C-alpha positions in Angstrom: -2.5 -20.1 11.7 0.4 -21.1 9.3 1.5 -17.5 9.1 2.6 -17.7 12.8 5.8 -19.7 12.9 6.7 -21.9 15.9 4.7 -21.4 19.0 3.1 -24.8 18.5 1.6 -25.2 22.0 0.0 -21.7 21.7 -1.5 -22.4 18.3 -2.9 -25.8 19.4 -4.7 -24.1 22.3 -6.1 -21.4 20.1 -7.2 -23.8 17.4 -9.3 -25.6 20.1 -10.7 -22.3 21.3 -11.6 -21.3 17.7 -13.3 -24.7 17.0 -15.3 -24.5 20.3 -16.1 -20.8 19.7 -14.7 -20.0 23.2 -12.7 -16.9 22.5 -12.0 -14.4 25.3 -13.1 -10.8 25.1 -9.6 -9.7 26.1 -6.2 -11.1 25.1 -2.7 -9.9 26.2 -0.2 -10.7 23.4 3.2 -10.6 25.0 6.7 -10.9 23.5 9.7 -8.8 22.5 9.8 -6.8 19.2 9.7 -9.1 16.2 8.2 -12.0 18.1 5.0 -12.2 16.0 2.5 -10.2 18.1 1.1 -8.4 15.1 0.8 -11.6 13.1 -1.0 -13.2 16.0 -3.3 -10.2 16.4 -4.3 -10.6 12.7 -5.0 -14.3 13.2 -7.2 -13.6 16.3 -9.0 -10.8 14.6 -9.7 -12.9 11.5 -10.9 -15.8 13.7 -13.4 -13.5 15.5 -14.8 -12.2 12.2 -14.6 -15.4 10.1 -17.9 -16.6 8.6 -16.7 -20.2 7.9 -18.1 -21.9 10.9 -15.7 -24.1 13.1 -12.7 -23.9 10.7 -11.6 -20.5 11.7 -9.9 -18.4 10.5 -10.4 -19.8 7.0 -8.5 -17.0 5.4 -10.7 -17.0 2.3 -14.1 -15.7 3.3 -14.8 -11.9 2.8 -14.4 -11.0 6.5 -11.1 -12.9 6.8 -9.8 -11.2 3.7 -10.8 -7.8 4.9 -9.0 -8.4 8.3 -5.9 -9.7 6.7 -5.8 -6.8 4.2 -6.2 -4.3 7.1 -9.5 -2.9 5.8 -12.1 -4.4 8.1 -14.2 -1.5 9.6 -14.7 -3.3 12.8 -11.0 -3.9 13.6 -9.9 -0.6 15.1 -6.3 0.3 16.1 -6.1 2.4 19.3 -2.9 4.4 19.3 -1.3 7.9 18.8 2.0 6.9 17.3 3.2 10.5 17.2 3.2 10.6 21.0 5.4 8.8 23.4 2.5 7.6 25.6 -1.0 6.4 24.8 -3.0 9.1 26.6 -6.3 8.8 28.5 -8.0 10.9 25.8 -7.1 8.3 23.1 -8.5 5.5 25.2 -11.7 7.5 26.1 -12.4 8.0 22.4 -12.1 4.2 21.9 -14.2 3.5 25.0 -17.0 5.7 23.7 -16.9 4.0 20.3 -17.2 0.5 22.0 -20.9 1.2 22.6 -21.6 1.7 18.9 -22.5 -1.7 17.4 -20.3 -3.2 14.7 -20.7 -2.0 11.2 -20.7 -5.4 9.6 -18.7 -7.9 11.6 -19.5 -10.4 14.3 -17.3 -8.6 16.7 -15.9 -5.1 17.2 -12.1 -5.5 17.9 -9.8 -3.0 19.4 -6.1 -3.4 18.9 -3.6 -1.7 21.3 -0.2 -2.1 19.5 1.8 -0.6 22.4 -0.4 -1.3 25.4 2.6 -0.9 27.8 2.7 2.8 26.8 -0.7 3.6 28.1 -0.3 6.0 31.1 -2.0 5.1 34.4 -5.1 7.2 33.6 -5.4 5.6 30.2 -5.1 2.1 31.7 -7.8 2.9 34.3 -10.1 4.2 31.5 -9.6 0.9 29.6 -10.2 -1.1 32.7 -13.7 0.3 33.1 -14.8 -1.1 29.7 -13.0 -4.4 29.8 -14.6 -5.2 33.1 -18.1 -5.1 31.6 -17.9 -4.8 27.8 -20.7 -5.3 25.3 -20.9 -8.9 24.2 -19.6 -8.0 20.8 -16.5 -6.2 21.9 -13.0 -7.6 22.0 -9.6 -6.2 23.0 -6.2 -7.2 21.9 -3.4 -5.7 24.0 0.1 -6.1 22.4 3.0 -5.5 24.7 6.7 -6.2 25.1 6.5 -5.2 28.8 3.5 -6.8 30.4 4.5 -5.9 33.9 3.9 -2.2 33.0 0.2 -3.0 32.8 -2.0 -2.8 35.9 -2.5 -6.1 37.6 -6.3 -5.6 37.3 -6.0 -5.4 33.5 -3.7 -8.5 33.3 -6.1 -10.5 35.5 -8.9 -9.8 33.1 -7.0 -10.9 30.0 -5.9 -14.2 28.6 -2.1 -14.0 28.2 -0.6 -15.3 25.0 3.2 -15.4 25.4 5.2 -15.6 22.1 8.3 -17.8 22.1 11.5 -17.6 20.2 11.9 -19.8 17.1 14.2 -22.8 16.8 17.2 -22.4 14.5 15.9 -24.6 11.7 12.5 -22.8 11.6 13.9 -19.3 11.8 16.8 -19.9 9.3 14.4 -21.5 6.8 12.0 -18.5 7.1 15.0 -16.1 6.6 16.2 -18.2 3.6 12.9 -17.6 1.9 13.1 -13.8 2.6 16.8 -13.5 1.8 17.7 -16.1 -0.8 21.0 -14.5 -1.7 22.4 -14.5 1.9 24.7 -17.4 2.9 23.4 -19.7 5.6 26.1 -18.5 8.0 24.7 -15.0 7.9 21.2 -16.3 8.4 22.3 -18.4 11.4 24.2 -15.5 12.8 21.0 -13.3 12.6 19.1 -16.0 14.4 21.6 -16.0 17.3 21.8 -12.2 17.5 18.0 -11.8 17.4 17.5 -14.3 20.3 15.3 -16.4 17.9 12.8 -13.7 17.1 12.2 -13.6 13.3 11.3 -9.8 13.1 14.6 -8.9 14.8 16.5 -11.3 12.6 15.0 -9.8 9.5 15.9 -6.3 10.7 19.5 -7.3 11.3 19.8 -8.7 7.8 18.0 -5.7 6.2 20.1 -3.1 7.9 23.3 -4.9 6.7 26.6 -3.5 7.8 25.5 0.1 8.6 26.3 1.3 12.1 23.9 3.6 14.0 25.1 7.1 14.8 24.9 6.3 18.5 27.3 3.4 17.9 29.8 5.6 16.1 29.8 8.0 19.0 30.1 5.2 21.5 33.2 4.0 19.7 34.7 7.4 19.7 34.0 7.9 23.5 35.1 4.4 24.5 38.3 4.5 22.4 39.1 8.0 23.7 38.4 7.1 27.4 35.9 9.9 27.5 33.5 9.3 30.5 31.8 12.6 30.0 31.1 11.8 26.4 29.6 8.4 27.3 27.4 10.1 29.9 26.2 12.7 27.4 25.5 9.9 24.9 23.5 7.7 27.4 21.4 10.4 29.1 19.2 11.1 26.0 19.0 7.4 25.3 17.1 7.0 28.6 14.0 8.2 26.7 14.1 5.3 24.2 11.8 2.4 24.4 13.2 -1.0 25.2 12.7 -2.2 21.6 14.7 0.9 20.4 17.5 0.5 23.0 18.1 -3.2 22.7 19.4 -3.3 19.0 21.8 -0.4 19.8 23.3 -2.3 22.8 23.7 -5.4 20.7 25.4 -3.4 18.0 27.8 -2.0 20.6 28.5 -5.5 21.7 29.3 -6.6 18.2 31.7 -3.6 17.6 33.5 -4.5 20.8 33.7 -8.2 19.8 35.2 -7.0 16.5 37.7 -4.8 18.4 38.9 -7.8 20.3 39.5 -9.6 17.0 41.5 -6.5 15.9 43.7 -6.9 19.0 44.8 -10.4 17.9 45.6 -9.3 14.4 42.4 -9.8 12.4 41.3 -6.9 10.2 37.9 -6.0 11.7 35.1 -5.0 9.3 34.3 -1.5 10.9 36.6 1.4 11.4 34.8 1.9 14.7 36.0 -1.5 15.9 39.5 -0.8 14.6 39.6 2.5 16.5 38.7 0.7 19.8 41.1 -2.1 19.1 44.0 0.3 18.6 43.4 2.2 21.9 41.8 -0.2 24.4 43.0 -3.6 25.8 41.2 -6.9 25.3 40.3 -6.8 29.0 38.8 -3.3 28.6 36.6 -4.6 25.7 35.7 -7.8 27.5 34.5 -5.9 30.6 32.5 -3.6 28.5 30.9 -6.5 26.7 29.9 -8.0 30.0 28.4 -4.7 31.1 26.3 -4.6 27.9 25.2 -8.2 28.3 24.1 -7.3 31.9 22.2 -4.3 30.5 20.5 -6.6 27.8 19.4 -9.0 30.5 17.9 -6.2 32.5 16.0 -4.9 29.5 14.7 -8.4 28.7 13.7 -8.6 32.4 11.5 -5.5 31.8 13.7 -3.0 33.7 13.0 0.5 32.5 15.5 1.8 29.8 16.2 4.9 32.0 17.5 2.7 34.8 19.5 0.5 32.4 21.2 3.6 30.8 22.0 4.9 34.3 23.6 1.6 35.2 25.6 1.6 32.0 27.0 5.1 32.7 28.6 3.6 35.8 29.6 0.2 34.3 31.1 1.5 31.0 33.0 4.3 32.7 34.6 1.8 35.0 35.4 -0.8 32.3 39.1 -0.7 32.7 
């Protein structure tokens, strides 16, 4: 359990369930990208397969080691990563496999790493098996948009909601991963990530590079090009929330840098300097507010297509 940082209340409840051997057959692991869903899924899977009695998961027995190394034959990932949605055919194959007894484990565990991307037919196919599963079957549904799952699925699962980390916990974890980074950079990554370690690590790994969409946004916004902004945002409607959110945060940071350029500071990106030379501080501030509204909508599980549509209106009127 030590590998999952923070989330103390959740870990206490799970430890009690492990000790009493009262694990559900279906868990919904909910939280934004980088919140620890995959770490928690490994812990749950190891606990279900562990052979160490009440002290589960021990992390040292052979079943635990196989789960943690990703090689246990009875921990099965259900996904088609090359496709935008998880189709009914993918779920039906998993459903047929459920009725084959475990190869060697105590349980047969099915991980759905992007449960929210199951289409309605796939969700209904899954519902049929989680309503009356074999006693050895377990299902772990990982999602960053739980509301996109059928209420009937959510009602049959125990929801485990991941929480953001406090600054001391997150910064200390980042310090171990990035020992050469100054504390100010680590603290800044904590703020920009909303307290989610995976997102903070991504921000620090990516460094100063700006995405292509960000460079084009800067060109369109600096050039007061509403058609260009629309042409940029329309294809972005197809992105998933976890893909769109970092882009919007990067746009916000570029605009913040542009406002610093307006008061005489150098600005670390040419994209920010370009905006700072051509748009007023009020323009930039209004655009930042629009992006913050868009981020709040995404975190409130509004679909990316709707958010991008709103941004087309807001940004093109950010005068």
